[in-house]
C-alpha positions in Angstrom: 46.2 -14.3 26.3 46.1 -14.4 22.1 44.5 -11.6 20.2 42.0 -14.8 18.7 41.0 -14.8 22.3 40.4 -11.2 22.8 39.0 -11.2 19.1 36.1 -13.6 19.7 35.8 -12.4 23.2 34.7 -8.8 21.5 32.5 -10.7 19.1 30.5 -12.5 21.8 30.4 -9.0 23.8 29.3 -7.1 20.6 26.5 -9.8 19.9 25.0 -9.6 23.4 25.1 -5.9 23.3 23.3 -5.9 19.7 20.9 -9.3 20.1 17.7 -7.1 21.8 17.9 -4.6 19.5 17.8 -7.3 16.2 15.1 -9.1 18.5 13.0 -6.0 18.4 12.8 -5.4 14.6 9.4 -6.4 13.0 9.3 -9.5 11.3 6.4 -10.0 9.0 4.4 -13.0 8.8 6.3 -14.4 5.5 9.6 -14.4 7.5 8.3 -16.9 9.7 7.8 -20.1 7.9 7.6 -22.6 10.7 4.0 -20.8 11.3 2.9 -20.9 8.1 4.5 -23.8 6.4 2.8 -26.8 8.2 -0.5 -25.4 6.9 0.6 -25.1 2.8 2.4 -28.5 2.8 0.2 -31.1 0.8 -1.8 -28.6 -0.8 -2.6 -26.7 -4.2 -1.8 -23.0 -3.4 -2.4 -20.0 -5.2 -0.6 -16.8 -4.4 -1.5 -13.1 -4.4 1.8 -11.5 -4.6 4.2 -8.9 -5.9 7.8 -7.6 -5.6 7.3 -6.7 -2.3 6.6 -10.8 -1.4 10.0 -11.9 -0.1 10.9 -14.5 2.6 14.3 -15.6 3.9 16.1 -13.3 1.0 14.1 -15.4 -1.9 10.5 -14.4 -3.6 8.0 -16.0 -1.6 7.4 -17.8 -4.8 10.7 -19.2 -5.0 10.8 -19.7 -1.1 8.1 -22.0 -0.9 9.0 -24.1 -4.1 12.1 -24.6 -2.6 10.2 -26.1 0.6 8.5 -28.4 -1.6 5.1 -26.2 -1.4 2.9 -26.9 -4.5 2.2 -23.4 -6.0 0.0 -23.6 -8.8 -1.1 -20.3 -9.8 0.1 -16.7 -9.3 -2.2 -13.5 -9.0 -1.0 -10.4 -9.8 -2.2 -7.0 -8.4 -1.6 -3.4 -9.9 2.0 -3.1 -11.5 2.3 -6.7 -11.9 3.9 -10.0 -10.3 7.2 -8.4 -10.5 6.4 -4.4 -10.6 7.1 -4.2 -14.4 3.9 -1.9 -15.2 3.3 1.5 -14.4 0.4 3.0 -12.5 -2.9 2.5 -14.4 -1.5 0.1 -17.0 -3.8 -2.5 -17.9 -2.2 -6.0 -17.1 -2.6 -9.1 -19.3 -2.8 -12.9 -18.0 0.7 -14.7 -18.6 3.4 -17.3 -18.0 6.1 -16.4 -15.3 9.4 -16.7 -17.0 11.0 -17.4 -14.2 9.2 -20.4 -12.7 6.9 -21.2 -15.4 4.0 -20.7 -13.3 0.5 -19.1 -14.7 -0.3 -15.7 -13.8 -3.5 -14.4 -13.3 -3.6 -10.5 -13.6 -6.0 -8.5 -11.0 -5.8 -5.5 -12.3 -7.7 -4.5 -15.7 -10.6 -6.1 -17.2 -10.4 -8.7 -14.3 -10.2 -7.6 -10.6 -11.5 -10.4 -8.9 -10.0 -14.1 -9.1 -12.5 -16.2 -11.5 -13.9 -19.2 -10.1 -12.3 -21.5 -12.9 -8.9 -19.8 -11.3 -9.6 -21.3 -7.8 -11.1 -24.7 -8.7 -7.9 -26.4 -8.7 -6.8 -24.5 -5.6 -7.1 -25.6 -1.8 -6.1 -22.0 -0.6 -5.0 -18.8 -1.0 -2.0 -16.8 0.2 -1.8 -13.1 0.1 1.4 -11.3 0.8 1.7 -7.7 -0.2 3.0 -5.0 1.4 0.5 -2.0 2.0 1.1 1.7 2.7 -2.1 2.7 4.7 -3.6 4.4 2.6 -7.4 3.8 1.3 -6.7 4.5 -2.2 -3.6 2.1 -2.7 -5.1 -0.3 -4.8 -3.6 -3.5 -3.1 -6.1 -3.4 -0.4 -9.1 -3.4 -2.8 -7.5 -6.5 -4.6 -7.5 -8.1 -0.9 -11.1 -7.2 -1.0 -11.8 -8.9 -4.1 -9.2 -12.0 -3.3 -11.6 -12.6 -0.2 -14.5 -12.5 -1.5 -13.8 -14.9 -4.5 -11.9 -17.1 -1.7 -15.6 -16.8 0.4 -17.6 -17.8 -2.6 -15.6 -20.4 -3.6 -15.0 -22.1 -0.1 -11.3 -21.6 -0.1 -9.4 -20.8 2.8 -7.5 -17.1 2.7 -3.9 -16.9 4.9 -2.9 -13.4 5.3 1.0 -13.0 5.4 0.7 -9.8 7.5 3.0 -6.8 6.9 3.9 -3.6 9.0 2.1 -0.4 7.9 4.7 2.5 7.4 2.1 5.2 7.9 0.5 2.9 10.9 0.8 5.7 13.1 -1.8 7.9 11.5 -5.4 7.8 11.5 -6.5 10.9 9.1 -8.8 12.3 6.5 -11.9 12.1 5.2 -14.1 8.7 5.6 -15.3 7.2 2.3 -19.0 7.6 1.4 -20.6 4.8 0.3 -21.4 7.1 -3.1 -17.7 7.1 -4.0 -16.8 3.8 -3.5 -14.5 2.6 -6.6 -11.3 0.6 -6.9 -9.4 3.6 -5.3 -11.6 3.4 -2.4 -13.9 0.5 -1.4 -14.3 0.7 2.1 -15.9 3.2 4.6 -12.5 3.8 6.4 -10.7 7.2 6.6 -8.0 8.2 3.7 -5.0 7.1 6.2 -6.5 4.3 7.9 -4.0 3.0 10.5 -4.3 -0.9 9.9 -2.2 -3.4 8.5 -3.4 -5.7 6.0 -4.1 -8.1 8.0 -6.3 -6.3 10.5 -8.1 -4.7 7.7 -9.0 -8.2 6.2 -10.1 -9.2 9.7 -12.3 -5.8 9.5 -13.5 -6.3 6.2 -15.3 -9.9 7.0 -16.0 -8.9 10.5 -18.2 -6.1 9.0 -19.4 -8.4 6.3 -18.0 -5.7 3.3 -17.8 -8.8 1.2 -20.5 -11.4 0.0 -20.9 -14.5 2.3 -18.2 -12.9 4.4 -18.7 -15.1 7.4 -18.4 -18.4 4.9 -14.7 -17.3 4.5 -12.0 -19.3 6.5 -9.6 -16.4 7.4 -6.5 -17.0 9.0 -3.6 -14.2 9.5 0.0 -14.8 10.5 0.9 -11.8 12.5 3.8 -9.7 12.6 6.1 -10.3 15.5 7.8 -7.6 17.4 5.5 -4.9 16.3 3.2 -2.1 17.5 1.5 0.9 15.3 4.2 2.9 16.5 6.8 1.4 15.3 8.6 3.1 12.5 9.2 0.6 9.6 11.4 1.2 6.7 10.4 -0.9 3.8 13.2 -3.0 2.6 11.2 -3.2 -1.5 9.7 -0.4 -2.8 6.1 -1.2 -2.7 5.4 0.1 -6.4 7.4 2.0 -8.9 6.8 5.5 -8.0 7.3 5.0 -4.3 11.0 4.5 -4.3 11.8 5.6 -1.1 10.5 6.0 3.1 10.0 9.8 2.0 7.7 9.1 -0.8 5.9 6.2 1.3 5.0 9.1 3.8 4.0 12.0 1.9 1.9 10.0 -0.3 -1.1 10.0 1.7 -1.1 14.2 1.5 0.3 14.3 -2.2 -1.7 10.9 -4.0 -4.7 13.4 -3.9 -3.0 15.6 -6.5 -3.5 12.9 -8.9 -7.2 13.9 -9.0 -5.6 17.7 -10.0 -3.7 19.5 -12.7 -0.6 19.3 -10.8 2.3 17.1 -11.3 3.7 14.9 -8.5 6.8 14.3 -9.9 6.1 11.2 -12.1 9.3 11.0 -14.8 11.5 12.2 -12.4 13.8 11.3 -9.5 11.7 12.4 -7.1 8.2 11.1 -7.5 5.7 12.0 -4.9 8.4 14.3 -3.5 8.1 17.1 -5.5 5.4 19.1 -6.9 4.8 21.4 -10.0 3.1 23.0 -12.6 4.4 24.5 -16.0 3.7 27.6 -14.6 6.7 30.1 -13.1 4.6 31.5 -10.3 3.9 28.0 -8.8 7.4 28.0 -6.9 10.6 28.4 -7.5 11.5 24.7 -7.6 12.0 23.9 -11.5 11.8 19.9 -12.6 11.2 18.3 -16.4 9.0 15.1 -16.3 11.0 12.7 -19.1 9.6 9.1 -20.2 10.9 6.6 -18.3 9.9 2.8 -17.4 7.9 3.7 -14.2 6.3 6.7 -16.0 5.9 5.9 -19.8 3.8 9.3 -20.3 4.1 11.3 -17.2 1.6 14.6 -17.1 3.5 17.5 -18.4 6.3 15.4 -20.0 9.3 17.1 -21.5 8.0 20.3 -20.0 9.5 22.7 -17.2 7.7 22.4 -14.2 7.6 25.1 -11.4 6.5 24.3 -7.8 7.7 23.0 -4.1 10.7 20.6 -3.4 9.7 18.6 -0.4 13.0 16.3 -0.3 14.0 18.1 3.3 10.4 18.2 4.9 10.4 16.9 8.5 6.5 17.2 9.3 5.0 14.4 7.2 2.2 13.7 8.7 -1.0 14.0 6.1 -1.8 17.7 5.8 -3.5 19.8 3.4 -1.2 22.7 3.2 0.3 21.7 -0.4 -3.1 21.1 -2.1 -4.3 24.4 -0.2 -1.3 26.1 -1.4 -1.7 25.1 -5.4 -5.2 25.9 -5.2 -5.1 29.3 -4.2 -1.8 29.9 -6.5 -3.5 28.2 -9.4 -4.0 30.4 -12.4 -4.7 27.5 -15.1 -7.5 27.8 -17.8 -8.6 24.5 -17.2 -10.3 23.3 -14.1 -7.7 22.5 -11.1 -9.7 19.3 -9.9 -10.5 16.4 -12.7 -13.3 13.7 -11.4 -11.1 11.6 -10.1 -10.4 13.5 -7.2 -13.6 13.1 -5.6 -12.8 9.1 -5.8 -9.6 9.7 -4.1 -11.1 11.6 -1.6 -14.1 9.6 -0.6 -16.4 12.4 -0.8 -17.1 15.6 -2.8 -17.3 17.7 0.1 -13.5 18.4 0.8 -13.4 19.2 -3.2 -16.3 22.0 -2.4 -14.7 23.2 0.9 -11.5 24.2 -1.0 -13.6 25.8 -3.4 -15.1 27.7 -1.0 -12.3 29.0 0.6 -12.5 27.1 3.6 -9.2 26.9 5.4 -7.8 23.0 6.9 -8.8 23.3 10.3 -12.4 24.3 9.2 -12.4 21.3 7.1 -10.8 19.0 9.9 -13.7 19.8 12.0 -16.1 17.8 9.8 -14.0 14.9 10.2 -13.7 14.8 13.7 -17.0 12.7 14.6 -16.4 10.5 11.7 -12.7 10.0 12.8 -13.6 8.9 16.4 -16.3 6.4 15.2 -14.2 4.6 13.3 -11.7 4.3 16.1 -13.6 3.0 17.8 -14.8 0.5 14.9 -10.8 -0.1 14.3 -10.2 -1.2 17.8 -11.9 -4.2 17.6 -9.9 -5.4 14.8 -6.3 -4.8 16.1 -3.7 -7.2 16.3 -1.1 -4.9 17.7 -0.8 -2.6 20.3 -0.8 1.2 19.6 2.5 2.1 21.6 
């Protein structure tokens, strides 16, 4: 038999062997156009999207326009539609240079779509990659989009995506007094939901005005469980550049409410920690101004601390927070007012200041987390394993 014959035989054999593996990969909602294009055809559509909104190798905006869908308006969350803005930067409305579509900012002065921006739309589509942490503001944007859609009588379609931290449910549950844009819902710091599941919970628990008036639909992820590992194909925000940063983010995000640098302005944001104090640790880094962090804390100063790039235990932990609090020798307060908003409570700060251990702090989370797990079970779209 010819070499060509055996070549094709080997190709088919390998294809047969690896087909089950390929079929087992999670398939986000946006990658299932047959399920949602019929819902969009003939309608004027508004999109809540960012750089993670991808379908068939294209940005979702470009893909939908190529399919003849009438996209009328883009709504952009924190970091912008193209992901060009650093964390916390206020974004202005504008026009997308690639499509000519109007872009409405939902970060800054206006965090909820105004009625006039929805009036000429038939429905809204939300497709943004989340990382499963309460203070990640994309889910706050989801909240306000849901509320605006309910008030305007516009259906909302959520194209669901995997949660790279979905195997964890941990941390303090937010208390109502500490509600803010970095925490709108009484859920744990690491909540274990996809955005589609969270949207179902927000509506089911009436956490928005006119919740029951909202016509909510979710295109679920195929071949997915909450234990399925998922490596994000596009970084979800400028300072979460890789899987390690995303896994460390639940633990390290709390440092944004302290004096400690999380490595903004370096090649390793949310993978290193430090202070301009030689006693804080042996690892040294020097934050510098760059596009994703124009004015990082301790810019151009040597910071000493910890390099977490070789860490293997990446579950949510307070150990690094306790380490820096115990080693802090600064004249200024270790915590700033933002910490309680990130934590969703002032108990965590007070417990750390009182010298409690992580085990002692965790005892207070047991009952709220158990209650939350029961609530969460009512809204799951995917099995746990």
